C-alpha positions in Angstrom: 116.9 166.7 99.7 120.6 167.0 99.0 123.1 168.2 101.5 126.4 169.6 100.3 129.3 169.9 102.8 132.3 171.9 101.6 135.8 172.0 103.1 139.3 173.1 102.4 139.1 176.8 102.2 141.4 179.1 104.1 144.2 181.8 103.8 147.1 181.3 101.4 149.8 183.4 99.9 149.8 184.3 96.2 151.3 181.5 94.2 150.2 178.9 96.7 147.7 176.0 96.5 144.5 174.9 98.1 142.2 171.9 97.6 138.5 172.2 98.1 136.2 169.2 98.7 132.4 168.9 98.4 130.5 165.9 99.6 126.9 165.3 98.7 124.6 163.3 100.9 120.9 162.4 101.0 118.6 160.1 99.2 120.3 160.7 95.8 119.3 158.6 92.9 121.3 160.4 90.3 123.9 163.1 90.2 124.2 164.7 86.8 126.9 167.2 87.4 128.7 169.0 90.2 130.7 172.2 90.2 132.2 175.2 92.0 131.1 178.8 91.7 132.6 181.8 93.5 131.5 185.2 94.6 133.7 188.1 95.5 132.5 191.1 97.4 130.5 193.4 95.1 130.6 190.9 92.2 128.2 188.4 90.7 128.6 184.7 91.4 130.6 183.1 88.6 131.4 179.6 87.4 134.8 178.3 88.4 134.5 174.7 87.2 132.0 171.9 86.7 132.2 168.2 85.9 129.7 165.6 84.7 129.6 162.5 86.8 129.2 160.0 84.0 131.6 161.1 81.3 133.8 163.4 83.5 133.4 166.2 81.0 134.8 169.4 82.5 134.1 173.1 82.0 136.2 175.9 83.4 135.9 179.7 83.8 138.4 181.6 81.7 140.2 183.1 84.6 141.1 179.7 86.1 142.0 177.6 83.1 145.4 176.1 83.4 145.5 176.7 87.2 142.5 174.9 88.6 141.5 171.3 88.2 138.2 169.7 89.0 137.8 166.0 89.7 135.2 163.7 91.2 134.9 160.5 93.2 131.5 159.0 92.2 131.7 156.3 94.9 131.9 159.1 97.5 129.6 161.6 95.8 132.4 164.0 96.2 133.9 166.6 93.9 137.3 168.3 94.4 138.8 171.5 93.2 142.6 171.7 93.1 143.7 175.3 93.0 147.3 176.1 92.0 149.1 179.4 91.4 146.5 181.3 93.4 146.2 185.0 92.8 144.7 187.7 95.1 141.9 188.0 92.6 140.9 184.4 93.4 139.7 185.6 96.8 136.0 184.8 97.2 133.5 182.6 98.8 133.5 179.3 96.9 130.2 177.5 96.6 129.6 173.9 95.6 126.6 173.2 93.4 125.1 169.8 92.4 122.4 168.9 89.9 120.6 165.7 90.9 117.2 164.0 90.7 116.2 166.8 93.2 117.3 169.6 90.9 120.0 172.2 91.8 121.4 172.4 95.4 124.0 174.7 96.8 126.4 174.4 99.7 126.9 177.1 102.3 130.2 178.2 100.9 133.8 178.2 102.0 136.0 181.3 102.1 139.2 181.4 100.1 141.6 184.3 100.8 144.8 184.9 98.8 147.2 187.4 100.2 149.6 189.3 98.0 
């Protein structure tokens, strides 16, 4: 099985920045891609950003393009999400997701709160 440990969430003022990290551990033979999703109260979970581990191809949700950057460190099985110019509407629980030889796995989530 894959264990995902997220860190870096917290409270920040609008316009500020946060960096999330997600480390994958376990008997992993192959990580195909990793990414971040978020879920605000009363809303569906949505894609924030994803990245393939081989080519580093990225995909972003429309609402975060130009403000968030996803990156990875393959040697550490870790993915990062740099979030700049944060807005109150970015407030949500952010979940890490990985796709490996075990299939899809999810982290427990980390709260990001942006105050106006």
